[in-house]
Every structure is written in structure tokens, then in C-alpha cells.
DOKOLTOR-268251 format. One record per residue (C-alpha): residue in one letter; residue number from 1; x, y, z. Coordinates in steps of 0.25 Angstrom, whole numbers, always signed. Each point is the difference from the previous one (the first is absolute). Example, Ala and Ser with C-alpha at 12.3 -4.5 7.8 and 13.67 -1.06 7.14 Angstrom:
2
> a | 1 | +49 | -18 | +31
> s | 2 | +6 | +14 | -2
//
This chain:
81
> m | 1 | -20 | -17 | -18
> h | 2 | +14 | +1 | +4
> w | 3 | +6 | -3 | +14
> c | 4 | +12 | +5 | +7
> s | 5 | +4 | -1 | +15
> c | 6 | +8 | +6 | +11
> l | 7 | +3 | -5 | +14
> v | 8 | -5 | +10 | +10
> a | 9 | +1 | -8 | +13
> w | 10 | +3 | -14 | +5
> l | 11 | -10 | -9 | -7
> l | 12 | -8 | +12 | -5
> v | 13 | +0 | +2 | -15
> v | 14 | -6 | +11 | -9
> l | 15 | -4 | -4 | -14
> w | 16 | -4 | +11 | -10
> e | 17 | -11 | -4 | -10
> i | 18 | +4 | +9 | -11
> r | 19 | -13 | +3 | -8
> c | 20 | +4 | +7 | -13
> s | 21 | -10 | +9 | -7
> e | 22 | -2 | -1 | -15
> e | 23 | +9 | +7 | -10
> t | 24 | -4 | +15 | -2
> s | 25 | +2 | +11 | -9
> d | 26 | +13 | +4 | +8
> g | 27 | +5 | -14 | -3
> f | 28 | +1 | -5 | +15
> h | 29 | -4 | -14 | +2
> c | 30 | +5 | -12 | +7
> g | 31 | +15 | +3 | -1
> a | 32 | +10 | -7 | -7
> d | 33 | +1 | -16 | +1
> v | 34 | +15 | -3 | +4
> s | 35 | -3 | -14 | +4
> l | 36 | +11 | -6 | -9
> l | 37 | +11 | +8 | +8
> s | 38 | -5 | -6 | +13
> q | 39 | +9 | -9 | +9
> f | 40 | -13 | -8 | +3
> p | 41 | -7 | -5 | -12
> t | 42 | -13 | -3 | +6
> e | 43 | -2 | +15 | +5
> k | 44 | -6 | +11 | -9
> e | 45 | +8 | +13 | +1
> m | 46 | -5 | +13 | -5
> l | 47 | +7 | +13 | -2
> f | 48 | -6 | +14 | +2
> p | 49 | +4 | +14 | -4
> p | 50 | +7 | +9 | +11
> l | 51 | -9 | +7 | +9
> t | 52 | -10 | -11 | +0
> y | 53 | -7 | -2 | +13
> l | 54 | -9 | -11 | +5
> k | 55 | -14 | +6 | +5
> p | 56 | -7 | -10 | +9
> d | 57 | -15 | -2 | -4
> g | 58 | -4 | -3 | +14
> d | 59 | -2 | -15 | -2
> e | 60 | +8 | -8 | +10
> k | 61 | +0 | -15 | +4
> r | 62 | +7 | -8 | +11
> v | 63 | +4 | -14 | -3
> t | 64 | +7 | -10 | +10
> i | 65 | +8 | -12 | -6
> d | 66 | +9 | -9 | +9
> g | 67 | +1 | +11 | +11
> a | 68 | +4 | +11 | -10
> t | 69 | -10 | +12 | -1
> f | 70 | -1 | +6 | -14
> i | 71 | -7 | +14 | -2
> i | 72 | -4 | +2 | -14
> i | 73 | -2 | +14 | -4
> a | 74 | -6 | +4 | -14
> v | 75 | +7 | +11 | -7
> e | 76 | +0 | +8 | -13
> p | 77 | +12 | +6 | -7
> q | 78 | -1 | +15 | -1
> i | 79 | +9 | +9 | -7
> s | 80 | +4 | +13 | +8
> s | 81 | -4 | +13 | -7
//
């Protein structure tokens, strides 16, 4: 599971839970781990090929922590064909 976030409104944050599929015969899997290049050593960073899009799987949760609302949306990377 990987996480990334983007601020969308005051105290409303969207977190993407990236659910990668297993490696297939076409070679697509979880992307390349580029964490060693990260400015933030505690974060895991993945690199996906061009034209990869994130397909929501319909699983969405809302969590409120210290007045900030987090929307967690599960997505799966897909290669555009």
C-alpha cells in the first residue's frame, strides 16, 4: 500500500491508497521504487510509466483528525492503451 496526498480545500485532504496489482506478462506491476531519491526519508515514493492513470475502485473512507477531514480513496494504477 502506498499513500500520497493533495490539499483540495481548507482542512480537507485527499489521500490516495494505491493498490498495485501483481506483476503480469506485460511487465506492469507496482512501479519503480525511487524512495532513495526522496527529500523525505520516511516516505515511500513510486514512479509509474507515462500514461498511467489511477482508476478508483469505489472504496472511499472519511477520517477526521484534529479538525482536519481526510478522504481516503482506493485506486489502482492502469496503463492507458
